[in-house]
C-alpha positions as CSV (number, residue, x, y, z in Angstrom):
1,M,-19.3,-49.5,122.7
2,A,-19.6,-45.6,121.1
3,R,-19.6,-47.4,117.4
4,K,-22.5,-49.7,117.6
5,D,-25.9,-48.0,116.5
6,G,-28.0,-46.7,118.7
7,I,-25.7,-45.8,121.9
8,L,-24.6,-43.1,123.5
9,V,-21.6,-42.6,125.3
10,K,-20.9,-39.7,127.4
11,L,-17.3,-39.0,128.7
12,L,-17.6,-36.1,132.3
13,G,-15.1,-33.5,132.7
14,G,-12.4,-34.9,135.6
15,D,-8.9,-36.1,135.9
16,V,-8.3,-39.1,133.8
17,H,-6.1,-41.7,136.4
18,R,-3.7,-43.7,133.4
19,E,-4.2,-46.3,135.9
20,D,-7.9,-47.0,136.1
21,Q,-8.5,-46.0,132.8
22,L,-11.6,-43.6,134.1
23,V,-12.3,-40.2,135.0
24,Y,-13.4,-38.9,138.3
25,G,-13.1,-36.3,140.8
26,T,-14.9,-33.4,141.8
27,R,-16.1,-32.1,138.3
28,T,-16.8,-35.3,137.1
29,L,-19.7,-35.3,139.9
30,E,-20.6,-31.9,139.4
31,N,-21.0,-33.1,135.6
32,L,-23.0,-35.9,136.9
33,A,-25.2,-34.5,138.5
34,D,-27.0,-32.9,135.6
35,Y,-27.7,-37.2,133.9
36,H,-30.2,-39.7,134.7
37,V,-29.6,-43.2,133.0
38,D,-31.2,-46.6,131.6
39,K,-28.0,-48.1,132.8
40,V,-25.2,-47.8,133.9
41,L,-22.6,-51.2,133.7
42,V,-19.8,-50.8,137.0
43,G,-17.1,-52.2,137.3
44,A,-16.5,-54.0,140.9
45,C,-13.5,-55.5,142.6
46,G,-16.1,-57.6,145.2
47,L,-18.8,-57.5,146.9
48,T,-19.9,-57.8,150.5
49,A,-22.8,-57.7,152.7
50,D,-22.5,-53.5,153.0
51,G,-22.3,-53.4,149.5
52,L,-19.0,-53.0,146.6
53,V,-15.5,-53.2,147.2
54,S,-13.6,-50.5,144.9
55,P,-9.7,-50.1,144.5
56,R,-10.2,-46.1,145.6
57,E,-12.0,-43.8,147.8
58,E,-12.9,-41.4,144.8
59,H,-13.7,-44.7,142.2
60,G,-16.6,-45.7,145.8
61,H,-17.9,-42.2,145.5
62,L,-18.1,-42.0,141.8
63,I,-20.2,-45.6,141.1
64,K,-22.4,-44.1,144.6
65,E,-23.8,-41.2,142.8
66,M,-23.8,-43.5,138.9
67,I,-25.9,-45.7,141.0
68,K,-28.3,-43.7,142.7
69,R,-28.7,-42.0,138.4
70,A,-29.8,-45.3,137.3
71,D,-32.7,-47.4,136.6
72,Q,-30.8,-50.6,136.2
73,V,-27.3,-51.4,137.8
74,I,-25.6,-54.6,136.1
75,I,-22.4,-55.1,138.4
76,L,-19.2,-56.5,136.1
77,P,-16.8,-58.5,138.3
78,I,-12.9,-57.4,138.1
79,T,-9.8,-58.8,139.6
80,P,-6.9,-56.7,140.0
81,N,-3.6,-57.4,140.2
82,S,-3.4,-55.0,144.0
83,V,-6.6,-53.7,145.6
84,K,-6.8,-50.9,148.5
85,V,-9.8,-51.9,149.3
86,C,-13.3,-49.6,150.8
87,C,-16.3,-50.0,150.7
88,F,-19.3,-48.4,150.1
89,A,-23.1,-49.1,150.5
């Protein structure tokens, strides 16, 4: 995506988790507070009446904060091999 003209990709600070291939943690949430985005693409393991389903609690907190800072939320369904479920609204 970063190779496309007109698209700016930002990487927040924090810990890179090998299994998930994403960055999250306290520093990530602190960095995220400085941003507002037009669109956020969110990968979710599932959707319930209570909200999205995420494999890890930390991941859920990050997505919740990202959603607050976006004009448009685009949900991308994913199917991981094994999931520890936690819900967040």
